[in-house]
N, C-alpha and C positions, 0 to 999 in steps of 0.2 A: 585488488578486490577482496572484501571481507570474506571470512569463512562461509561456506555454503551449507549450514545446517539450519533447520527451521528455528531452533532456539536462538542462534546468533542473528538470524535475519529478523526475528521478532524483536530482539533487543535493539537492533539498529533502527527498525521501522518505528518503534516506540520513541526513540530519541528524536528521529526526524519529525514525527508527527507533533510531539510535544514542543519542539523548537519552532516549527513552522507556525503552529497555532498559538504559541505563547501560553501554553498551559503546563501545569505541573505534571511530571511523568506519572504520578500516582493516579491521575485521572484517565490515563491511557491504558486500558485493559485489552485483553485479547479480543473480546467481543464488543468493544466500544465502537459505536457507529461514528465515523468521522463527521457526518452531517448532523444526525439527530442528537448525539450525546455531546459532541465537542463544538458544534456550530460552524463547521467548516463551510466556506462558500466556494464558488467555482475558482476564484483566484487563489484560494488556499490550496485547493487540489492541484492546481498547476504548479505552485511552489513545491508541494510535496513531491510531485512527479519529477520536477527538475532535480531536487535533492537526491531522489532515488537514482536517477540517471547518472548523476555525478558520483555517487557512492559506488554503484555497481558497474558502471561503464557500459551500459547498453541503453538503448532508447526504449521508453515505456510508451507503447502505443495505446492511447486512451480508448480508442475504438475496440481494440482487441481485449483490453482489460474489461471494459464494460460488457462486451459480448460474452465473455466467460461468466460474468456475474449474472447477466440478464437472461439467460436461457429460460424462456417462458415467463419471465417476471415483468411486472409493470414498472413504470418509471419510479413510482414511490417505493416499490420493493427493492429496486436497485439501490436507491439511496440508503435504505436500512441495511442492505447487504454489504455496503462499503465499510468493512470493519478492518481493524488492524490485522486480525488473523487472516482474512481473505487476501489482503494486500501482501502480507508476508508469504502466503502460499503461492500467490502469483509470481512473486519475485523468485522464490525457490525454484519453481518450474522453469522460469527464464534462465536462471543461473545454471541449472542442470543442462538445459538445451545448449547454452553457450559453451559449456565445458565439453559437451559431446562433439560439437563442431571443431573444437581446437585440436 
């Protein structure tokens, strides 16, 4: 499993997103919306989820992730909240929980 710092996770997520969506890494910033800025569709999000699971060794439950983002938000808000930073923060929390269990 890669190192569990926010910076290292951000770098890994940036690589995963750029590769999965076929975009230049320069287009993938911290607050880049996967849907609005990069045009990710549902199948792309599934691909990104699988790549994250493979990289970090745990299952990414889509419902849990969306629930964390969606607290009081509309569906449209959730789409705009799906950013590289929020995805990396979610992964960091999961990595920390997994390491506490070990």
